[in-house]
C-alpha positions as CSV (number, residue, x, y, z in Angstrom):
1,M,-17.5,-15.0,-8.4
2,S,-16.5,-17.2,-6.2
3,T,-19.8,-18.5,-3.5
4,F,-16.7,-20.1,-1.0
5,P,-17.4,-19.0,2.1
6,P,-15.9,-14.9,2.3
7,K,-13.5,-14.2,4.8
8,P,-12.5,-11.0,7.0
9,N,-10.5,-8.6,5.1
10,A,-7.1,-9.5,5.7
11,I,-5.8,-6.3,4.5
12,E,-8.1,-4.5,7.1
13,S,-7.6,-6.2,9.6
14,I,-3.5,-6.2,9.2
15,F,-3.0,-2.5,8.6
16,G,-6.0,-0.7,9.6
17,V,-6.3,0.7,6.8
18,K,-8.0,0.1,2.7
19,K,-5.1,0.0,-0.2
20,A,-2.8,-1.0,1.5
21,I,1.2,-0.4,0.7
22,I,3.6,-2.7,1.8
23,G,6.8,-1.6,1.8
24,M,9.8,-4.6,1.3
25,V,13.1,-5.0,3.5
26,H,15.6,-7.1,0.9
27,S,17.4,-8.8,2.6
28,L,21.1,-8.4,2.6
29,P,22.7,-12.8,2.2
30,M,21.4,-15.5,5.0
31,P,24.3,-17.6,6.7
32,G,24.4,-20.7,4.3
33,S,24.1,-18.5,1.0
34,P,27.1,-18.2,-1.3
35,M,27.3,-14.6,-0.3
36,F,27.1,-15.0,3.5
37,K,30.6,-14.6,3.6
38,K,31.3,-11.3,2.3
39,Y,29.3,-9.3,5.4
40,T,28.8,-10.3,9.4
41,L,25.1,-11.6,11.1
42,D,25.7,-7.6,12.6
43,Q,26.1,-6.7,9.3
44,V,22.9,-7.8,8.1
45,Y,21.0,-7.2,11.4
46,E,21.9,-3.7,11.1
47,F,20.9,-3.0,7.0
48,G,18.2,-4.8,7.9
49,V,16.3,-2.9,10.8
50,Q,17.2,0.7,9.4
51,E,15.6,-0.4,6.0
52,A,13.1,-1.0,8.0
53,L,12.7,2.8,10.2
54,R,13.1,4.7,6.7
55,L,10.1,2.4,6.2
56,K,8.0,3.5,9.0
57,K,9.5,7.0,7.8
58,G,8.3,7.5,4.5
59,G,4.5,6.0,5.6
60,A,4.7,3.0,5.0
61,D,1.9,0.9,6.3
62,G,3.8,-2.2,6.6
63,I,6.6,-4.2,5.5
64,M,8.2,-6.9,4.3
65,L,11.0,-9.2,5.1
66,E,11.7,-11.2,1.8
67,N,15.3,-13.0,1.5
68,A,16.4,-11.2,-1.0
69,W,20.2,-11.9,-1.6
70,D,20.5,-15.8,-1.0
71,L,21.3,-15.7,-4.9
72,P,20.4,-18.4,-6.8
73,F,17.8,-19.4,-4.4
74,A,17.4,-22.8,-3.3
75,K,14.0,-25.1,-4.1
76,P,11.9,-25.4,-0.7
77,E,13.4,-29.1,0.5
78,E,16.7,-27.7,-0.1
79,L,16.2,-24.9,2.9
80,G,18.8,-24.9,5.9
81,P,17.3,-24.4,9.6
82,E,19.9,-21.5,9.1
83,T,17.8,-19.1,6.9
84,S,14.5,-19.4,9.4
85,S,16.4,-19.2,11.8
86,A,18.6,-16.2,10.9
87,L,15.2,-14.0,8.9
88,A,13.9,-14.7,12.0
89,V,16.3,-12.6,14.9
90,L,16.2,-9.9,12.4
91,G,12.6,-10.6,11.6
92,W,12.2,-9.6,15.5
93,E,14.6,-6.7,15.2
94,I,12.2,-5.0,12.8
95,K,9.1,-5.8,15.0
96,R,10.2,-4.8,18.2
97,T,11.7,-1.4,15.9
98,T,8.9,-0.2,14.3
99,G,6.1,-1.4,16.1
100,M,5.5,-2.0,12.3
101,P,2.8,-5.4,10.5
102,L,5.1,-7.3,8.7
103,G,5.2,-10.2,6.8
104,I,7.9,-13.0,5.5
105,N,8.8,-14.3,2.3
106,I,11.5,-17.2,2.3
107,L,12.8,-17.7,-1.7
108,A,12.3,-20.1,-3.7
109,N,9.1,-20.8,-2.6
110,G,10.2,-21.2,1.0
111,A,6.3,-21.6,2.4
112,M,6.8,-23.7,5.3
113,A,10.4,-22.0,6.5
114,S,7.4,-19.0,6.2
115,M,5.7,-19.5,8.3
116,A,7.9,-21.3,11.6
117,T,9.7,-17.6,11.0
118,A,6.4,-15.9,11.3
119,K,5.8,-17.8,13.9
120,A,8.9,-17.4,15.9
121,C,9.2,-13.2,15.1
122,K,5.7,-12.8,15.6
123,A,4.9,-11.6,12.1
124,D,1.1,-11.0,10.8
125,F,1.5,-12.8,7.6
126,I,4.0,-14.9,4.7
127,R,4.0,-15.0,1.3
128,V,4.1,-17.5,-0.4
129,N,4.6,-17.4,-4.2
130,Q,2.8,-20.9,-5.2
131,W,0.1,-22.1,-3.1
132,A,-1.9,-24.0,-4.8
133,N,-1.2,-25.6,-8.8
134,A,2.1,-26.0,-9.9
135,Y,5.4,-24.5,-12.3
136,V,8.4,-23.3,-13.7
137,A,9.8,-21.4,-11.7
138,N,14.0,-20.2,-12.6
139,E,14.8,-22.6,-9.7
140,G,13.2,-26.1,-11.7
141,F,9.1,-27.2,-10.7
142,M,7.2,-25.6,-7.7
143,E,4.5,-27.1,-6.7
144,G,1.9,-25.7,-4.8
145,K,2.0,-26.1,-0.7
146,S,-1.3,-25.3,0.7
147,G,-1.7,-28.8,2.5
148,Q,1.6,-29.0,4.0
149,V,1.3,-25.1,5.4
150,M,-1.9,-25.3,7.2
151,R,-1.9,-28.2,8.5
152,Y,1.4,-27.0,10.3
153,R,0.4,-23.7,10.7
154,S,-2.3,-25.9,12.5
155,W,0.2,-27.4,14.4
156,L,1.5,-24.3,15.1
157,E,-0.9,-22.2,16.7
158,A,-0.6,-20.0,14.9
159,E,-4.2,-18.9,12.8
160,N,-3.3,-15.2,12.7
161,I,-0.8,-16.0,11.0
162,K,-2.2,-14.7,7.3
163,V,-1.2,-16.4,3.6
164,F,-0.7,-13.7,1.0
165,A,-1.1,-16.2,-2.3
166,D,0.9,-15.1,-6.1
167,V,-1.3,-16.0,-8.7
168,H,0.7,-16.5,-11.3
169,V,3.8,-15.2,-10.3
170,K,6.1,-13.5,-12.0
171,H,9.4,-15.5,-12.8
172,G,7.7,-19.0,-14.1
173,A,6.1,-20.7,-17.0
174,H,2.4,-21.9,-16.8
175,A,2.2,-23.4,-18.9
176,I,1.5,-27.1,-16.5
177,V,-2.0,-25.1,-16.0
178,A,-2.3,-23.0,-19.1
179,D,-5.5,-24.6,-20.3
180,R,-7.0,-23.3,-17.1
181,S,-8.3,-19.8,-16.5
182,L,-6.8,-16.6,-14.2
183,A,-10.4,-17.3,-12.3
184,E,-10.3,-20.6,-12.1
185,Q,-6.6,-20.4,-10.9
186,A,-7.3,-17.8,-8.7
187,R,-10.4,-19.8,-6.5
188,D,-7.7,-22.9,-6.2
189,S,-6.5,-20.5,-4.2
190,E,-9.2,-19.0,-2.4
191,F,-10.5,-22.6,-2.0
192,F,-7.0,-23.8,-0.9
193,D,-7.9,-21.0,2.5
194,A,-5.7,-18.2,1.3
195,D,-6.8,-14.1,2.7
196,V,-5.2,-12.2,0.4
197,L,-4.2,-12.4,-3.2
198,I,-1.5,-11.0,-5.4
199,A,-1.1,-10.1,-9.0
200,T,2.2,-9.5,-10.3
201,G,3.4,-8.7,-13.8
202,Q,6.6,-11.0,-15.0
203,R,9.8,-10.0,-13.6
204,T,10.4,-8.0,-10.3
205,G,9.9,-3.8,-10.3
206,D,7.8,-5.1,-14.1
207,A,4.0,-3.3,-13.9
208,T,1.1,-5.5,-12.6
209,P,-1.4,-5.3,-15.3
210,V,-4.8,-4.2,-14.4
211,S,-6.4,-7.2,-16.2
212,E,-5.4,-9.7,-14.9
213,V,-6.4,-8.0,-11.3
214,K,-10.0,-7.2,-12.4
215,G,-9.3,-11.1,-13.4
216,I,-8.3,-12.3,-10.5
217,Q,-11.1,-10.3,-8.1
218,E,-14.3,-11.0,-10.7
219,A,-13.6,-14.8,-9.6
220,V,-13.1,-14.7,-5.7
221,T,-13.8,-12.6,-3.2
222,L,-10.4,-11.8,-1.2
223,P,-8.7,-9.0,-0.7
224,V,-6.4,-8.6,-4.5
225,I,-2.7,-6.5,-5.0
226,I,-0.5,-5.8,-6.1
227,G,3.3,-7.3,-6.5
228,S,4.9,-5.3,-8.6
229,G,5.5,-2.2,-10.7
230,L,3.7,0.4,-8.3
231,T,5.5,3.7,-9.1
232,V,4.0,7.6,-8.8
233,E,3.3,7.5,-12.4
234,N,0.8,4.6,-12.4
235,C,0.0,4.4,-8.4
236,R,-3.9,6.1,-8.8
237,S,-4.4,3.8,-12.2
238,I,-3.9,1.0,-10.3
239,M,-4.4,1.2,-7.0
240,S,-7.9,2.8,-8.1
241,V,-9.0,-1.2,-8.7
242,A,-6.3,-2.8,-6.4
243,D,-7.4,-3.3,-2.9
244,G,-3.2,-3.1,-1.6
245,A,0.3,-3.7,-3.0
246,V,4.0,-4.6,-2.5
247,V,6.2,-2.7,-3.0
248,G,10.4,-2.8,-3.5
249,S,11.3,-1.4,-7.1
250,Y,10.2,2.1,-6.8
251,I,11.4,2.6,-4.0
252,K,14.5,3.2,-3.4
253,D,17.7,4.7,-4.2
254,D,16.7,5.2,-8.8
255,G,14.5,2.6,-8.4
256,V,16.5,-0.3,-7.9
257,W,16.4,-3.0,-5.8
258,W,18.7,-4.0,-3.3
259,K,19.7,-0.1,-2.7
260,P,18.0,1.8,0.6
261,V,15.7,2.8,0.7
262,D,14.8,6.1,-1.3
263,I,12.8,7.9,1.6
264,S,11.3,10.8,-0.3
265,R,10.3,8.3,-3.0
266,L,8.2,6.3,-0.7
267,Q,6.9,9.6,1.0
268,A,5.6,10.6,-3.0
269,L,3.8,7.5,-3.7
270,M,1.9,7.5,-0.4
271,K,0.6,11.2,-1.5
272,E,-0.3,9.9,-4.8
273,V,-1.9,6.5,-2.3
274,H,-3.4,9.0,0.5
275,E,-5.8,10.6,-2.9
276,V,-6.8,7.3,-4.1
277,R,-8.0,6.5,-1.0
278,K,-10.6,9.8,-0.5
279,T,-12.2,8.6,-4.0
280,N,-12.4,5.1,-3.4
């Protein structure tokens, strides 16, 4: 177990519940991305707000907004201000319309851009896929951004914005740090001042192994949530261990991430989550 000084539980303070479920808004393309020309900004904003309202109706505890259609994703230093600007407007509308806790995740590993966006739209947290150490992603070499981002957060006077950091992020090769255990890498993220750690599967929608959740939990004092693969079928086994979950693919029509939120699928999942909360 880590000897790092414990923090207040960010999951409970942000969402007001244990084992929070954070539903994904996979945004349509942002200005500047190759696929944006198929849409207008009005369409992008309307789709994002409607997705957020479906998440609220389905009973999610919070929302995470992600520029999921900005394919292929740019590396952090290649992200332009147009991405943050447009996401901030959409985030503001989501926050104003739903009143729900909101997080920002700008791909790929756009930690600085996410913090700027979160400050502008009064979001509650950001997700950072590589917070400490480094790995090889689809987009190329990715370094941890914790030192840069925490100084930027201080400069913005945005200490209220919490950091949700992946450990062994999906869609990546971790050979660079293969000589360091999962526990050591989890401790690194805690030592570099993350507030919540995220365990994931190998790809979007893949189930997160319970063993990975436990392995991270045993090394740190922070809450550990899962970042992919939660379903009605595995909910009780995974959520009896995890402190929460980010849910995207499963709660969309046909379980496909780019389709709209299916309220009935989300409600069925939340029913299972509520049962787990009664016994944990």
